[in-house]
C-alpha positions in Angstrom: 0.0 0.0 0.0 1.5 3.4 -1.0 1.3 6.4 1.3 -1.3 9.1 0.5 -0.1 12.2 -1.3 0.4 15.3 0.9 -2.5 17.3 -0.6 -4.9 14.4 0.2 -3.6 14.2 3.8 -4.1 17.9 4.2 -7.6 17.7 2.8 -8.5 14.8 5.2 -7.0 16.8 8.2 -9.0 19.9 7.3 -12.2 17.9 6.8 -11.7 16.2 10.2 -10.9 19.6 11.9 -14.0 21.3 10.4 -16.2 18.3 11.4 -14.8 18.3 15.0 -15.4 22.1 15.3 -18.9 21.5 14.1 -19.6 19.5 17.2 -18.2 22.1 19.6 -20.5 25.0 20.4 -20.5 27.7 23.0 -23.8 29.3 24.0 -23.8 32.7 25.6 -26.9 34.5 26.8 -27.4 38.1 28.0 -30.1 39.2 30.5 -33.0 36.8 30.1 -36.2 37.7 28.3 -39.3 36.2 30.0 -40.6 35.1 26.6 -37.4 33.1 25.8 -37.8 29.3 25.5 -34.3 28.6 26.7 -34.4 27.8 30.4 -32.5 30.0 32.8 -29.9 29.0 35.4 -32.0 27.7 38.3 -29.4 29.1 40.7 -28.9 32.4 38.9 -30.5 35.8 39.1 -32.6 37.5 36.4 -33.6 41.1 36.6 -36.7 42.5 34.8 -37.3 46.2 34.3 -41.0 46.8 35.2 -41.2 50.6 35.4 -38.9 53.4 34.4 -38.3 56.4 36.6 -40.0 59.7 35.8 -39.8 63.0 37.6 -43.0 64.4 36.0 -43.6 68.0 35.0 -42.1 70.9 36.9 -41.1 74.6 36.5 -38.1 76.3 38.0 -36.9 79.7 38.9 -33.5 81.4 38.5 -31.6 79.4 41.1 -32.9 75.9 40.3 -33.0 73.1 42.8 -33.9 69.4 42.8 -36.7 66.9 42.5 -36.6 63.8 44.6 -38.6 60.7 43.9 -38.6 58.3 46.8 -38.5 54.6 46.5 -42.2 54.6 47.5 -43.0 56.9 44.6 -43.6 60.2 46.4 -42.2 63.4 45.0 -40.7 66.4 46.8 -38.7 69.5 45.6 -36.0 71.8 46.9 -34.9 75.3 45.8 -37.2 77.2 43.5 -38.5 74.1 41.7 -42.3 74.0 41.5 -43.9 70.6 40.8 -46.7 70.7 38.3 -49.6 68.4 37.8 -50.1 68.6 34.1 -50.9 65.0 33.3 -47.2 64.1 33.2 -46.9 61.4 35.9 -44.0 60.9 38.2 -42.9 57.5 39.6 -40.0 55.5 40.9 -38.2 52.6 39.1 -39.4 49.1 39.7 -37.3 46.0 39.0 -38.5 42.4 39.5 -35.7 40.0 40.8 -36.0 36.3 40.0 -33.6 34.5 42.3 -33.6 31.3 44.4 -35.3 31.4 47.8 -32.9 32.3 50.5 -30.5 34.1 48.2 -28.7 37.2 49.3 -28.9 40.0 46.7 -26.9 43.3 47.0 -27.5 46.4 44.9 -24.9 48.7 43.6 -25.9 52.0 42.1 -24.0 53.2 39.1 -22.5 56.7 38.8 -24.7 59.8 38.3 -26.6 59.8 35.0 -26.8 62.8 32.6 -30.2 63.5 31.2 -30.1 65.3 27.9 -32.9 67.8 26.9 -34.9 67.8 23.7 -34.3 71.6 23.4 -30.7 71.6 24.7 -29.4 71.5 28.2 -28.6 68.6 30.6 -29.4 67.7 34.1 -27.7 65.3 36.6 -29.6 62.4 38.2 -28.4 60.3 41.1 -30.0 57.1 42.3 -31.5 56.8 45.8 -31.9 53.9 48.2 -33.8 50.8 47.3 -36.8 49.1 48.9 -36.0 46.5 50.1 -32.7 47.8 51.2 -29.4 46.4 50.1 -28.5 43.7 50.8 -31.7 41.7 51.1 -32.7 38.1 51.3 -35.1 36.6 48.7 -38.1 35.4 50.7 -40.2 34.1 47.8 -39.9 30.9 45.8 -39.6 30.9 42.1 -41.5 31.7 39.8 -42.6 34.5 42.2 -40.3 37.5 41.9 -39.1 40.1 44.4 -40.0 43.7 43.5 -37.2 46.3 44.1 -38.2 50.0 44.1 -35.6 52.6 43.5 -35.9 56.4 43.6 -33.6 59.2 42.6 -32.8 62.9 42.7 -32.8 65.2 39.7 -30.6 68.3 40.0 -32.2 71.2 38.1 -30.1 74.2 37.0 -31.1 77.7 35.8 -33.7 78.2 33.0 -30.9 79.0 30.6 -29.0 75.8 31.4 -32.2 73.7 31.5 -34.7 75.0 29.0 -38.2 73.4 28.9 -38.4 70.1 27.1 -38.2 66.3 27.6 -35.1 65.1 29.3 -34.0 61.5 28.8 -31.0 59.4 29.9 -29.8 56.0 31.1 -28.7 54.9 34.5 -27.0 51.7 35.6 -27.6 49.4 38.6 -25.8 46.2 39.4 -27.7 43.4 41.2 -25.3 40.8 42.7 -26.3 37.4 43.8 -24.1 36.6 46.8 
């Protein structure tokens, strides 16, 4: 029996390599979507955004001030900010946490967020405390979820720095399963 030519050996090796790689797969998943059909990690944590934060409508004078939304959803103001009830609702953020019973979950607020105005200007927003406070123990069994409420403070500047309009931005929170 004669040895195989080099080009046939190389072809066979490449074919075997491609076939072997075809059997190897790595699956990665980001934050779970409740409609996904792929089962989650039964010992992991999944966070669902239920409600975004809103500071509602307000007016402000020459010196500005702040608007505070508590983790229970109440609103208060400082400085010469005047809260308005013009149909623009205010509310705190709500996240649902899906984690195993008895797990300890800690919450780490990200840095202050910058909200950019539709007519120019920007405001700074900092996150407040959570309810339940951090860290907390998950006291419900899956599939029931734990609601976490988080408020925040919006720092409002002068009318020149913060003209009327809609201000939007993104804030970051880390939920750690300990």
